[in-house]
C-alpha positions as CSV (number, residue, x, y, z in Angstrom):
1,M,-19.0,125.8,83.2
2,K,-22.0,123.5,83.7
3,T,-24.4,126.3,82.8
4,R,-22.6,127.1,79.5
5,K,-22.7,123.3,78.5
6,M,-26.5,123.2,78.9
7,T,-27.0,126.3,76.8
8,V,-25.1,124.8,73.9
9,T,-27.1,121.6,73.9
10,L,-30.5,123.4,73.9
11,T,-29.4,125.6,71.1
12,S,-28.4,122.5,69.0
13,I,-31.8,120.9,69.4
14,A,-33.5,124.1,68.4
15,A,-31.5,124.3,65.2
16,L,-32.5,120.8,64.3
17,C,-36.1,121.6,64.7
18,L,-35.7,124.7,62.5
19,L,-34.2,122.5,59.7
20,G,-37.4,120.3,59.7
21,V,-36.0,116.7,59.5
22,G,-38.6,114.2,58.1
23,L,-39.6,111.0,59.9
24,V,-40.8,108.0,57.8
25,S,-42.6,104.8,58.9
26,C,-42.7,101.9,56.4
27,G,-45.8,100.7,58.2
28,N,-48.0,103.7,57.5
29,K,-46.2,105.7,54.7
30,T,-46.7,109.0,56.6
31,S,-44.0,111.7,57.2
32,S,-44.0,114.6,59.7
33,S,-41.8,117.7,60.1
34,S,-41.6,120.5,62.6
35,P,-43.3,123.8,61.5
36,A,-41.0,126.1,59.8
37,A,-40.1,129.2,61.8
38,S,-38.5,130.9,58.8
39,T,-39.5,131.5,55.2
40,S,-37.4,128.6,53.8
41,T,-37.8,124.9,54.9
42,S,-36.1,121.6,53.7
43,T,-37.7,118.1,54.1
44,T,-35.8,114.8,53.5
45,V,-37.9,111.6,53.0
46,A,-36.2,108.2,53.1
47,E,-36.9,106.0,50.0
48,K,-39.2,103.0,50.9
49,I,-38.0,99.9,49.2
50,L,-39.7,96.5,49.4
51,T,-37.4,93.5,49.9
52,V,-38.5,89.9,49.1
53,T,-37.0,86.8,50.7
54,A,-37.7,83.1,50.7
55,A,-36.6,80.2,52.9
56,D,-35.1,78.6,49.7
57,T,-34.8,80.0,46.2
58,K,-35.3,76.5,44.7
59,V,-38.9,75.4,44.4
60,Y,-39.8,71.9,43.2
61,V,-42.6,71.4,40.6
62,G,-45.8,70.9,42.6
63,A,-44.3,72.3,45.8
64,S,-45.1,75.7,47.3
65,I,-43.3,78.3,49.4
66,T,-44.5,81.6,51.1
67,L,-42.5,84.7,50.4
68,T,-41.6,87.2,53.1
69,V,-41.8,91.0,52.3
70,K,-40.3,93.7,54.4
71,C,-39.2,97.4,54.3
72,S,-36.1,98.4,56.1
73,G,-36.3,95.1,58.0
74,K,-39.9,95.7,59.2
75,N,-43.1,94.1,58.2
76,V,-45.3,96.0,55.7
77,S,-49.0,96.4,56.7
78,D,-50.1,97.9,53.4
79,T,-51.8,95.9,50.6
80,L,-49.2,94.1,48.5
81,A,-49.5,92.9,44.9
82,F,-47.5,89.9,43.7
83,A,-46.8,89.0,40.0
84,S,-45.0,86.1,38.3
85,S,-42.9,86.8,35.2
86,D,-43.9,83.4,33.7
87,E,-46.9,81.6,35.0
88,T,-46.0,78.5,32.9
89,K,-43.1,78.2,35.4
90,A,-44.6,79.3,38.7
91,T,-47.8,80.9,40.0
92,V,-48.1,83.2,43.0
93,T,-51.2,84.1,45.1
94,S,-52.1,87.4,46.6
95,A,-50.7,86.1,49.9
96,G,-47.3,85.5,48.3
97,V,-47.6,81.7,48.0
98,V,-45.5,80.5,45.1
99,T,-46.2,77.1,43.5
100,G,-43.8,75.5,41.0
101,V,-45.4,74.5,37.6
102,A,-42.5,73.6,35.3
103,A,-38.7,73.6,35.5
104,G,-37.0,76.9,34.8
105,S,-36.3,80.3,36.2
106,V,-39.0,82.9,37.2
107,D,-39.1,86.4,38.8
108,I,-41.7,87.2,41.4
109,T,-42.3,90.9,41.8
110,V,-44.1,92.6,44.8
111,S,-45.4,96.1,44.7
112,A,-47.5,98.5,46.9
113,T,-48.6,102.1,46.5
114,G,-45.9,104.5,47.7
115,Y,-43.1,101.9,47.7
116,T,-40.3,100.9,45.3
117,S,-41.2,97.3,44.2
118,G,-39.1,94.3,45.1
119,K,-38.2,91.2,43.2
120,I,-36.9,87.7,43.9
121,T,-35.6,85.2,41.3
122,L,-36.6,81.6,41.9
123,T,-35.4,78.3,40.3
124,I,-38.2,75.9,39.6
125,A,-36.7,72.4,39.8
126,A,-38.2,69.1,38.4
127,T,-38.9,66.2,40.7
128,T,-37.8,63.7,38.1
129,E,-35.0,63.2,35.6
130,D,-33.9,60.7,33.0
131,V,-31.4,58.2,34.3
132,T,-29.2,56.0,32.2
133,F,-28.2,52.6,33.5
134,T,-25.0,51.2,31.9
135,V,-24.4,47.5,32.6
136,T,-21.0,45.7,32.3
137,P,-21.7,42.0,31.9
138,A,-19.4,39.2,33.1
139,F,-19.6,35.4,33.4
140,A,-18.9,33.3,36.5
141,S,-16.1,30.8,36.5
142,T,-18.7,28.0,36.6
143,S,-20.6,29.3,33.6
144,V,-20.8,27.2,30.5
145,V,-20.8,30.5,28.5
146,T,-17.7,32.6,29.0
147,A,-18.2,35.3,26.4
148,F,-21.2,37.2,25.1
149,E,-22.9,35.1,22.4
150,D,-24.4,36.4,19.1
151,G,-28.1,36.5,19.3
152,K,-28.1,37.3,23.0
153,A,-28.8,40.6,24.8
154,L,-29.2,42.0,28.3
155,W,-32.7,42.7,29.6
156,I,-33.9,44.6,32.7
157,A,-37.1,43.4,34.4
158,S,-39.0,45.4,37.0
159,A,-42.4,46.2,38.5
160,A,-41.8,49.7,37.1
161,F,-42.5,48.3,33.6
162,G,-45.5,46.2,34.7
163,T,-47.0,45.6,38.1
164,D,-45.8,44.3,41.5
165,T,-47.1,40.8,40.6
166,A,-46.5,40.8,36.8
167,W,-43.1,42.4,36.1
168,G,-42.4,43.9,32.7
169,Y,-39.1,44.0,30.9
170,K,-37.1,46.0,28.5
171,V,-34.1,45.1,26.3
172,L,-30.8,47.1,26.7
173,T,-28.8,48.6,23.8
174,K,-25.2,47.4,23.2
175,N,-22.5,50.1,23.2
176,A,-19.3,50.2,21.3
177,D,-17.3,49.3,24.5
178,S,-19.4,46.1,24.9
179,T,-21.4,47.6,27.8
180,W,-25.2,47.7,27.6
181,S,-27.4,50.7,28.4
182,I,-31.0,51.8,28.9
183,T,-32.3,55.2,29.7
184,L,-35.3,55.2,32.1
185,K,-37.5,58.2,31.7
186,D,-38.9,60.5,34.4
187,C,-37.4,58.8,37.4
188,E,-38.7,60.3,40.6
189,F,-36.1,61.4,43.2
190,D,-35.9,59.2,46.4
191,Q,-37.9,56.4,44.8
192,T,-36.5,52.9,44.9
193,L,-36.4,50.7,41.8
194,S,-36.5,46.9,42.2
195,Y,-35.0,45.1,39.2
196,N,-33.1,42.2,37.9
197,I,-30.8,41.9,34.9
198,Y,-31.1,38.9,32.5
199,Y,-28.9,37.4,29.8
200,D,-31.4,36.1,27.3
201,D,-32.3,35.8,23.6
202,A,-32.0,39.2,21.8
203,T,-35.5,39.0,20.3
204,T,-37.6,36.9,22.8
205,F,-37.4,37.4,26.5
206,G,-38.0,34.3,28.6
207,W,-36.8,35.1,32.1
208,R,-33.6,33.1,31.5
209,N,-30.3,33.5,33.3
210,V,-30.8,36.1,36.0
211,N,-27.7,37.9,37.2
212,T,-26.0,36.3,40.2
213,E,-26.2,39.6,42.1
214,S,-29.9,38.7,42.5
215,V,-29.5,36.1,45.2
216,D,-32.2,33.4,45.0
217,D,-33.9,35.4,42.3
218,A,-34.4,38.3,44.8
219,A,-34.6,41.7,43.2
220,R,-31.7,44.2,43.2
221,T,-32.6,47.8,44.2
222,Y,-31.5,51.3,43.3
223,T,-32.7,54.6,44.8
224,F,-32.8,57.6,42.5
225,V,-30.8,60.6,43.7
226,E,-31.3,64.1,42.4
227,G,-28.5,65.0,40.0
228,T,-27.4,61.5,39.3
229,T,-28.2,60.8,35.7
230,A,-25.7,58.0,35.0
231,V,-25.5,54.7,37.0
232,A,-22.9,52.0,36.4
233,L,-23.9,48.5,37.2
234,A,-22.2,45.1,37.1
235,A,-24.1,41.9,36.1
236,T,-22.6,38.5,36.4
237,F,-24.2,35.4,34.8
238,D,-23.7,31.7,35.5
239,V,-25.2,30.2,32.4
240,P,-25.7,26.5,33.2
241,T,-25.2,23.4,31.1
242,T,-28.4,21.7,29.8
243,V,-30.3,18.4,30.1
244,A,-31.1,17.0,26.7
245,S,-34.8,16.4,27.6
246,V,-37.1,16.7,30.6
247,T,-40.7,15.5,30.7
248,V,-43.2,17.7,32.5
249,K,-46.0,15.7,34.1
250,I,-49.1,17.4,35.4
251,S,-51.6,15.4,37.5
252,G,-53.6,15.3,40.8
253,F,-55.2,18.8,40.3
254,T,-58.7,19.7,41.3
255,F,-61.2,22.4,40.4
256,V,-62.4,25.1,42.8
257,D,-66.0,24.8,41.4
258,G,-66.1,21.2,42.5
259,T,-66.4,19.6,39.1
260,S,-64.4,16.5,38.0
261,L,-62.1,16.5,35.1
262,L,-64.1,16.4,31.8
263,K,-63.2,14.3,28.8
264,T,-63.2,17.6,26.8
265,T,-60.8,19.4,29.1
266,Y,-57.0,19.3,28.4
267,V,-54.1,20.9,30.3
268,G,-51.6,23.2,28.6
269,M,-48.7,25.2,29.9
270,W,-46.5,28.2,29.2
271,D,-42.8,27.5,29.9
272,S,-39.6,29.5,29.8
273,I,-37.8,27.0,27.6
274,D,-40.1,27.2,24.6
275,G,-41.3,30.6,25.5
276,S,-44.9,29.8,24.3
277,S,-48.1,28.0,25.3
278,V,-48.4,24.3,24.4
279,L,-51.1,21.7,24.9
280,L,-49.9,18.6,26.8
281,S,-50.6,15.0,25.8
282,R,-53.5,13.3,27.7
283,N,-52.6,9.9,29.3
284,D,-55.0,7.4,30.9
285,N,-54.1,6.8,34.5
286,S,-56.1,3.6,34.9
287,T,-57.1,0.4,33.1
288,T,-60.7,1.4,33.1
289,D,-62.2,4.1,30.9
290,D,-62.1,6.7,33.8
291,Y,-60.9,10.0,32.4
292,T,-61.4,11.9,35.6
293,D,-57.9,10.9,36.9
294,D,-56.0,11.3,33.6
295,Y,-52.6,13.0,33.6
296,F,-50.9,15.2,31.1
297,T,-47.3,15.2,29.8
298,Y,-45.0,17.2,27.6
299,T,-41.3,16.8,26.8
300,L,-38.9,19.8,26.7
301,S,-35.5,19.7,25.0
302,N,-32.2,21.3,26.1
303,V,-33.4,22.4,29.5
304,G,-30.8,24.4,31.4
305,I,-29.4,23.1,34.7
306,G,-30.1,25.4,37.6
307,T,-32.8,26.7,40.0
308,S,-34.2,29.5,37.8
309,T,-34.2,28.1,34.2
310,L,-37.5,26.2,34.0
311,K,-40.5,28.3,34.8
312,I,-44.1,27.0,34.2
313,T,-47.6,28.3,34.3
314,P,-50.4,25.7,33.6
315,Y,-53.8,26.4,32.1
316,V,-56.8,24.4,30.9
317,A,-58.3,24.4,27.4
318,L,-60.3,22.4,24.9
319,A,-58.7,19.6,22.8
320,D,-57.8,22.0,20.0
321,N,-56.1,24.4,22.5
322,S,-58.9,26.9,22.2
323,S,-60.9,28.4,25.1
324,Q,-57.8,28.7,27.2
325,L,-58.5,29.4,30.9
326,W,-55.4,30.8,32.7
327,N,-56.9,30.3,36.2
328,S,-54.3,28.0,37.9
329,S,-53.3,28.5,41.6
330,I,-49.7,28.3,40.5
331,E,-48.1,30.8,38.2
332,N,-44.6,31.4,36.9
333,V,-43.1,28.8,39.3
334,F,-39.5,27.8,38.9
335,Y,-38.7,24.1,39.0
336,P,-35.0,23.2,39.8
337,I,-33.2,21.1,37.2
338,T,-30.1,19.0,37.9
339,A,-27.9,16.9,35.6
340,D,-30.0,13.8,36.7
341,T,-33.4,15.4,36.1
342,T,-35.6,13.5,33.6
343,E,-39.1,14.4,34.9
344,V,-40.8,17.3,36.6
345,D,-44.0,16.4,38.5
346,I,-46.5,19.1,39.1
347,T,-49.4,18.1,41.3
348,G,-51.6,19.1,44.2
349,F,-52.9,22.5,42.8
350,T,-56.2,23.9,41.6
351,F,-57.8,25.4,38.6
352,A,-60.8,27.7,39.1
353,A,-63.0,26.1,36.5
354,Q,-63.0,24.1,33.2
355,P,-63.7,25.5,29.7
356,V,-67.3,25.1,28.5
357,A,-67.7,22.3,25.9
358,P,-69.1,23.3,22.6
359,T,-72.9,23.6,22.3
360,G,-73.3,24.9,18.8
361,T,-71.9,24.0,15.4
362,L,-71.2,27.5,13.8
363,T,-67.8,29.2,13.4
364,A,-66.5,32.7,13.1
365,T,-63.4,33.4,11.0
366,F,-61.3,36.5,11.6
367,N,-59.2,37.9,8.7
368,V,-57.0,40.5,10.4
369,T,-54.6,43.2,9.2
370,F,-52.6,45.0,12.0
371,T,-50.4,48.0,11.6
372,N,-47.5,49.1,14.0
373,L,-47.1,45.8,15.8
374,P,-44.5,46.3,18.5
375,S,-41.1,45.0,17.8
376,G,-40.4,41.6,19.3
377,H,-44.0,40.9,20.2
378,G,-45.3,37.5,21.3
379,D,-48.4,35.6,20.2
380,V,-51.3,37.8,19.0
381,Q,-54.4,36.5,20.7
382,I,-58.1,37.0,20.6
383,V,-59.4,37.1,24.2
384,N,-63.1,36.1,24.5
385,G,-64.1,36.2,28.1
386,A,-61.8,33.9,30.0
387,N,-60.7,32.2,26.7
388,W,-57.4,33.1,25.1
389,N,-56.9,32.0,21.5
390,V,-53.7,32.4,19.5
391,M,-54.1,33.8,16.0
392,T,-52.2,32.3,13.1
393,A,-49.8,34.5,11.2
394,V,-50.5,34.7,7.4
395,D,-47.7,37.2,6.8
396,A,-46.2,38.4,10.1
397,D,-44.2,41.1,8.4
398,A,-47.3,42.5,6.7
399,G,-49.3,42.2,9.9
400,T,-51.9,39.8,8.5
401,Y,-53.4,37.1,10.8
402,T,-56.3,34.7,10.8
403,Y,-58.3,32.8,13.4
404,T,-61.3,30.5,13.2
405,T,-63.3,29.6,16.3
406,A,-64.1,26.1,17.2
407,A,-67.4,24.8,15.7
408,S,-69.2,25.7,18.9
409,L,-71.2,28.9,18.3
410,A,-75.0,28.9,18.0
411,E,-77.4,31.4,16.4
412,G,-78.0,34.3,18.7
413,D,-74.7,33.9,20.6
414,V,-73.0,37.3,21.3
415,Y,-69.2,37.0,20.7
416,S,-67.2,39.7,22.5
417,L,-63.4,40.1,22.4
418,Y,-60.3,42.2,22.6
419,V,-56.9,41.6,21.1
420,Y,-53.8,41.0,23.1
421,T,-50.1,40.7,22.6
422,W,-47.0,41.6,24.6
423,A,-43.5,42.9,23.9
424,T,-41.9,45.1,26.5
425,N,-45.3,45.4,28.2
426,D,-48.9,44.4,27.6
427,Y,-50.8,45.6,24.5
428,K,-54.6,45.4,24.5
429,M,-56.6,46.6,21.5
430,Y,-60.3,47.7,21.9
431,A,-63.0,49.2,19.8
432,D,-62.4,52.7,21.3
433,T,-60.4,54.6,23.9
434,S,-63.0,53.6,26.5
435,S,-61.9,49.9,26.3
436,T,-65.1,48.9,24.7
437,L,-65.0,45.2,23.5
438,F,-65.5,44.3,19.9
439,S,-68.8,42.4,19.6
440,F,-71.1,40.8,17.1
441,T,-74.1,38.4,17.2
442,M,-74.1,35.1,15.4
443,G,-76.7,34.6,12.7
444,S,-77.8,31.2,11.3
445,T,-74.7,30.6,9.3
446,N,-70.9,30.8,9.7
447,V,-69.5,34.3,9.6
448,T,-66.3,35.9,8.3
449,I,-65.0,39.0,10.2
450,T,-62.8,41.6,8.5
451,F,-60.7,43.1,11.4
452,T,-58.3,46.1,11.2
453,G,-56.3,47.5,14.0
454,D,-53.5,49.9,14.8
455,F,-51.2,49.0,17.7
456,S,-49.9,52.6,18.0
457,T,-53.4,53.7,19.1
458,L,-54.7,50.3,20.3
459,I,-57.9,50.9,18.5
460,G,-59.5,48.6,15.9
461,A,-62.6,48.0,13.9
462,I,-64.5,44.9,12.7
463,V,-66.9,44.3,9.8
464,V,-69.1,41.3,9.7
465,A,-69.6,39.8,6.2
C-alpha cells in the first residue's frame, strides 16, 4: 500500500509540470514555466494591479501626505509615475508626496510599465471657514436701559480687527428676531479669538457699555472648531445712569526730553464721552506769571456711572489744536465714575516731547476731494510727522474737506504727509502702493494744494498751485 501511494504523488507532480503553470513576481515582472514535453503548452500569468493607499484620504490645504503603492500586498520596486487629476486642487511628486492646494476632490493615479494602474481619490479640505456669530442681547436688572434703544447697535471688538495693543471693532447687523449677527471670514481652525461685545451708538463706536460677561473689561474667548459655522452668544449689558457734568483736570506731567512746559504748548485729550479730540483750557497755577506749572481742564456732560464708561488719552498740541503729538505714557485709560464724581484728576505721567513752536509765517491750504470714504468714519486728518491735524468738512457727503496749516512754514520747508481716518479699522492714504508720503517744498508765498484721493485704493495725488 505505501508503495502505491508514493507512485500516485509523483505522477501528479509530473502532470503539473507538463501543464506549464506560470509564476509571477510583482517585484520583477518576470514569469517562468517548465519546458513543454508535448507539442501543445498553456501558460497562465496573473494580472499585476497597483493599489494605492494613504494614511488619511483627507488632506488639508498646505499639508502633505505620502502615498503607499503595492501589488498583491507587496512593495513595487519598479519605477512609478504619479499624476494628479487637478493640480489646482493638489500636486503630487515623483515620490508620491501629495500636497493640498485648494479645497475640493482630486484623483491621484499611479502607473508603471507592465502593471495595471491604480488610483486613489482624496478630499482636499480648507483650514479656514466663515463663522457667523449671533448675539442675543439682554440688560441687567440694575441697568438704566431695559430695552434696546433706537440709534444703538451691538459691536464686537477684537485684536483680530486691529492689533494686540490697538483693538479694532466691527458693527453687527440686526436680525428680524432682534438678535445681532456678524460673519467673520476665513477663521482658522483651533485658533482662539479674544473679543468683547459692546452696546454703543449705531454710527459712532466709543468703547461704551461692554458686556458684563467680560469681567473687569477682560476679553471673552472663542476657539474655532472645524465644521462649526454658527455660534450663538449671549451679551448682557448694565447701562449706568449718568452724572450731569465731570471736569477733567490734567496737571503735574513732565517731558521725557527734559524740557519745561512751554507757553505755546497746550494739552488736549480724546475721550469716550465726546468720542473726539478736544483742546483743554489752560489755567494759571500760581500768582506769578510762571506758565511752567499751569494745569488744563475740560468739562464733560452726561458721563455714565461705572468703571468702564470714561476712557481718556491725553496729547499735546499748539494753541490752535494743530501739531498734535500723541506721545503720552497713558493711553485709553478708564477712570471710574460714581454718582458723587465731579472731577477726574490726571497727573504724574509723561509726554515724550512738545510740539515745535512756529518759526515761519507762511501757510499751506489743502482743498480736498475724497471718494469712497468708509461708512461711519471718524475725523479725517493730515498727519505731518508726529503732528495730527483734523481737516474741516466742507461737504462731508460729497467728500470735500479743507485744511490750512498754522502760519508757521518758511521758504524751503519740505512738508510731507499722509491722510488718516478710521472706521472699522485704520485707513491710511499715501501717494502710491509703496506708502510714499505726499510731499512738496514751500516757496516764498503761501500755497494752495489741490488734493484728490480714493479710500477704496488708499491712493491719492496732490497738485501745488
